[in-house]
C-alpha positions, 0 to 999 in steps of 0.5 A: 469543499466544492472547488477542486482539491489543490494537491501537492505530491511529495516524493517524486520517485517512480511510483509518483510519476508512473501512477500518481501524476496520471491519476491526479490528472484524470480526477476532476475533483483534484488538481496538481498544484505543486511537487516536492522532492529532493531527488526526483524531478517534477512536472512541467508547468507545476511549481517544484520545491525541495522539501515541505518547509519550502513549499510552506514558505512559498505561499502556493495555495494548497489544500492537501498532500500525497506522500510518496516518500519512504516510510521511514521519513513520512510521519514528520512530513505528514505532521507538518502538513497537518499542522498547516490544515492540509489533508493527507494522503499516505502511500502504503505502507502508511507509516514506519510503525503502528504508533506513527499512524495512530499519532497522525490519526489523532493529529488529523482528528484534532486539526479537522482534516482528512487522513487516508491510509491508501492500499492501492491493491484493494482497488484492483478490479478483482477484489470487490467481486472476490469479496462478494463471492466469499461473503457467504462461502465456507472458506477452507484454505488460503494460499498467497504467493507474492514473488517479484524481483526487487531489481526490477521493481525497486532499482537502486532503492537501498532504503527498502532493505534498511530498517523500517524499509519493510523489505519484502513486506513492501510488496507483501503488505499489498497481498495482506491488503487484499486478504484483509479486505476479501475474507469475512473474518479477522485473522492472526499470525501463528508462525513466521520465518523471515530471511535477512540478507547478511548485509541488510536490516530488512527481509528479502523473503518471508513464509507466514502462517495465519489462522482465524477463530474457525481454524482457517489455514492461511499460508503466505510466501513472499519472495523479493528475488523472483526471476522470470515471471512475477507471481501475485496470486491469491487462491481461496479454496471454498465449499463452492470451489476454488477462486483465484485472484491473479496479477495482484487482484487484476484478474479474478477467476471464479470456481465455474471458470468465469472471469468477471474482472480482468485488467492489467496490473495497477489498472485503475488502482490509483484512479480509484485511490484518488476518487476515494481521497476526494470523497473523504475530503469532501465528506470531512472524514478519514479512512485509516485501516491499519490491518494490513500494517498490523499483520506485518508488525506481527510477522516481525514480532513473531518471526524467526530470523534467518540469515541468508546470502548478502544482497548485492544489486 
């Protein structure tokens, strides 16, 4: 399509206001045509609706939707959008289950619309240079440390520790989206220990071990109770020295100490997502990579459940 994509933003929480709205405003091929939310506020000058049914009934011209709702309710909304012939952008994680995403992919293919499973951390400036460096390196070990404070990043968002809310895997899946992008071979989980607060249904911390067919050691430490400095680091030991991604991929340090990529966290990530979404809509294709979500599902399948102290915000 040659005209700007008329997009409705659904789920007007913190991430929608802080990241999606500015990125949409900066993308020439997309215009914000409506917002939808039961609780969050809209955007001045843009029609606002309480749910997708109200948006559909309004007759406002829409070509695509971006869904920023909790994952537990996302599939039903996406299915309604696809039935309208609208392209769909899914915030991460793309669904509460693998089967949901597969069903949405089939529905989008049948309707001839684009489906985008977005992984914003893959668009951090250090990720592609890291991928290029590792493409022909011997990789000996990978250590992932992803520790942040749920009270800072998700204040009052009780859904995140409900069943289907992913718990610590909400941020942890960002790390997995980077690792699955930069490593040249697929890998699989061998061990997982998941800490569940006694009063919650999703884990608040996790220790994971992975390997691949060459015996690579990958260790991940996810924690949602980190106080003080936050840690979003990936360290890759290779035959050419140690490569480190800091700040969620915003800063890359190569073995020689050089830093070809350095930016503030989330710098440019959502702009990159919306450029990619415009590309696939214009090309009539979809982009749905479920590898990070599959690793989370495997962690729940393989993981040992450990009950820890109740979480009280």
